[in-house]
N, C-alpha and C positions, 0 to 999 in steps of 0.2 A: 725641389728641395724637400728633404724629409721634414714632416710636420712634427713639431715638438711642443706646440701650445698646450695640449692636454697634460703633459708632464709638468710644465711650468705651473699651470693652474692648480693641478693636484697638489704639488709641493707647497704652493702658496696657501692653499686651503688647509693642508696639514699643519703648516706653520702657525696659521691663525688659531687652529684648534689646540695646538700643543702649548701655546702661551696663554696664560690667564691675562685678564685686563691689567692686573697689577704688574705682571711680567712685562707686558708691552710698554706700560708707563715707565717701568724701571729701565727698560732698554732705551727709551727716548731720553731719559734723564742722564744717560751715559754719554751724551753727545760731547759735553765739555771734557769728560774724562778721556774719551777716545781721542779727541783733538789734542789733548795734552800729551798723550802717548805718541801721537803722530808727530807733534813738534819735537818731542824728545828723541825719538828713534829714527824718524824718516830723514836721515842725514847721510850724505855720501861717505863720510869717514867711518860710518858704522856698517858699510855694506859687506865687508868681509865677516864671516866666511860664506855669505850667500853666493851661489854660483853666478848670479848676475854680475859679480865683480869681473868676470872674464869678458863680458861684453865691452866693458870700458877700457880694455886693452887697446881698442881700435877706435879710430875716428871716422872712418869711411862707413856710411850707413849700410852698404852691402856687406861689409865684413861684420859689422855689429849684428845684422840680422842673422847671418849664417852662424856666427859664434853663439848667438842667443839661442837659436834652435838646438844646436848641439848641446849647449850647457843645460837647457831645460830638459831635453829627453833623457839625459844621463843623470838628472838630479834625483837619484834614488840611492838608498844605502846610507852609510855613515858619512857625515859631513867631511871628515878628513880624507876619506877615500874618494869622494866626489871631486874635491879640490885637486887631489893628486892625479886622478884620471883625466880631468879636463886640462890641467897644465901639460900633461904628457901629450894628449891628443892635439891640442892647439899648437904645441911645440913642433909636432910633426908636420903641421900644415904651413909652417913658415910665417912670413909677415902678413899674408893675406888669406884668410880662410875662404873667402869668396873666390879668389883666383885659383886656389887649390881645388875647389869643387868644380869650377868651370873647365879646368883642364884635366879632370880626373880620368885616369886610364889604368892600365895594368900596372904601371909603375906606382901609381898612388895606392893601389890595392896592396902591392908588395910592401910599401912603406907602413901600411896600417896592419900588416899581418900579425904582428906580435902584440897588438893592443888588446887589452881586456879590461872591462869594468864589470865586476861581479859576474853575472852570467851572460853579458853581452860581449861578443868576440869582435876581433878585427874584421872578420867577414861581415858581421852585422853592420858595422860602421861603414865599411866599403859599399855595401848594398845601399845604405842610406845616402852616402855621397854620390853614388851613381844616380840615385833617384833625384836628389837635389840638383844635380847637374841638368837633368832633363827638365825639371821645373823652371830653372833659370833660362834654359833654352826656349821653353814654351811661353813663359810669362814675364821673364825679366827679373822677377823678385818673388819671394814667398808672399809678400803682401798682395801683389796682383793675383797670384794663384788663389789665395784665400778669398779675395773679393768676388771670385766667380760664383761663390755660393752664399755671399753675404747680402742680407737685406736689412736696411736700417730700421724698418718697421717691426722686425721680429722682437718678441718679448725678451729674448736673451740670445746668447751666442751659440747655443747648443747645435741648432740645425746647421749653421755655417761650419762649425767645427767638425761635425760628423761628416758633412760633405767633403770637407778638406781632407780628412783622414781616409775616407773611402776612395777619393780620386787619387790620392798618393799611392795607396796600396794597389788599386787597379792599374795605375800607370806602371808600377813595378811588375805586376803579374803579366801584363800584356807583353813585356819584353823578356819574360823568364818562364815561358811555357805554362803560364797560369799559376805559377808557384810563388808563394810568399813565405819566407822563413819565420819561425816562431820569434826569433830575436828581433826582426824588423817589426813584426806585429806588436811586440811589447813596447818598442820605442814609439810607435804611432798608435796610441791607445784610443779607440773610437768610443765616445760616450754612448753611442747607440746600443752598445753591449751592456750598459749599466755602470761602467767604470766612471769614477769621478773625474777621470782625465786630468788629474792634478798637474802633471808636468806640462801638458799643452795649455792648460788654463794659465799656468805660471808664465809660459812664453807669451801668451796674448797680453797678460798684464804688463809685462816688461815692454812690449812693443807699442801698446796703445796708450797707456797712461803716461802723463808727462809731468814729472816733478823732480825733486832732488835725487830720487832713486830710479824711477822708471824712465825709459828713454824717449817715449813719445814719437818714435820713428814712423809709426803707422798713423796717417792723418785721416783716413777714410772710414775707420771703425769707431763707433760710439762707445765710450767707456761705460756708459750706463748699462750696456748689455753684457758686460763681462761677468764671469762667475768666480767666486772665491775658490782658489786652488786648495782643495780639501785633502789634508793628510791627518795623521793621528794627533799631531800637535794642535792644529787648527780645530779639529773636532772637539778636543778637550776644552779649549778656550771657548768654543761656541756653546758648549754645554754650560760652562760657567755663566755665560751671557743669556742662558735660557733660550737659545736660538734653535736647538733641536734636542731630541732625546732618542735618536736612532742608535741602534747597536752597531750597525755597519756604516761604512763610508762608501757612498755611491753618488751617482749624478743627482739623484733626488735629494740627497743630503746637501750637496753643493747648492742646488737651487733653493732649498729651504733656508739655508743659512744666509745666502745672498739676499733673499727676500727680506730677512730680518734687518740686515745692514742697510738695505734700500729704504727702510723706514726712516733712517737717520740721514743717509746721503743718497737720495734717489738718482742723482746724476752721476754718482761715483761710488757704487756699492763696495768696491774692493779697495777703497782708499786706505783702509786701516790694516790691510793684509801684512805688509812688511813690518809695521810697528808691532802688531800683535804676535807675529812670529818671533820677535825679539824678546818678548816677555818671558823671563825665566831663562833666557839663553845668553844674555850679555852678562859678563862677570860683574858681580856685586849687585845685580838687579833683584829687587824684592817686590816687583810689581804684581806678582800673582796675588799677594796679600792685599795690595791696594785695589786691584781689580775686583777681587771678591767683596771687599768692603763697599765698593761703589755699586756693585750689582745688588747687594743685600741692603743698600741704603743705610749703611752704618756710618 
């Protein structure tokens, strides 16, 4: 497995340096505020428009896992467009996304030919479905495939996630003359390249955590090692919380922010992700002001 302890330790050190003692104390004092936000927003009826809503169309764990992976990797762009694209894609797959993937062939590729989500084409999704078919044939599920590189003692999930991405892309290249298209590479973003891998970390949160929002389908991965799915919105909130002051969004940013949340919830550092992503997004919500007041001790 690729070693990532230096990155984790470096980010943790940077986090400690970037926050003053007062800032760290202020973060710890936010526990009650964050728990209140969690209780308010971490409810199934508030899941829309999150792409996780599409996972709950299904009750079979195999369908939920495949739908979740597709929903996560396509979770980029405008929210409305994401919903529209996922609704269309899953509609093409019929009642069982897992069955569609298992029997995927040239007819399935033809069915997806006219699909498009921003710059990902139907061919990209077909390549992904072919790859997922091989994964299911090899390992039975995405969870079992992921567990090949997972070690419970690792500081975080980065090494296992990077191995997962590498093996997926290598599996595709092996059957395609060593070639991997740009579109497929974008869908399977390896954190080893510095990317925050927001969409794949989102998928892992959905699969591993178990509460009113997240599915808890994966029983063998420790939620303590998960990383916050970092995007512009979460980066902004994390700055309000004094968790980072980086200008860019990278895997180091994700580790640094996660380390801050781990000071509050070491066993579940991404617990507040869904609730915080709802701040300022739910109609009538004015919690940005409330959050700022809590951070500043007002």
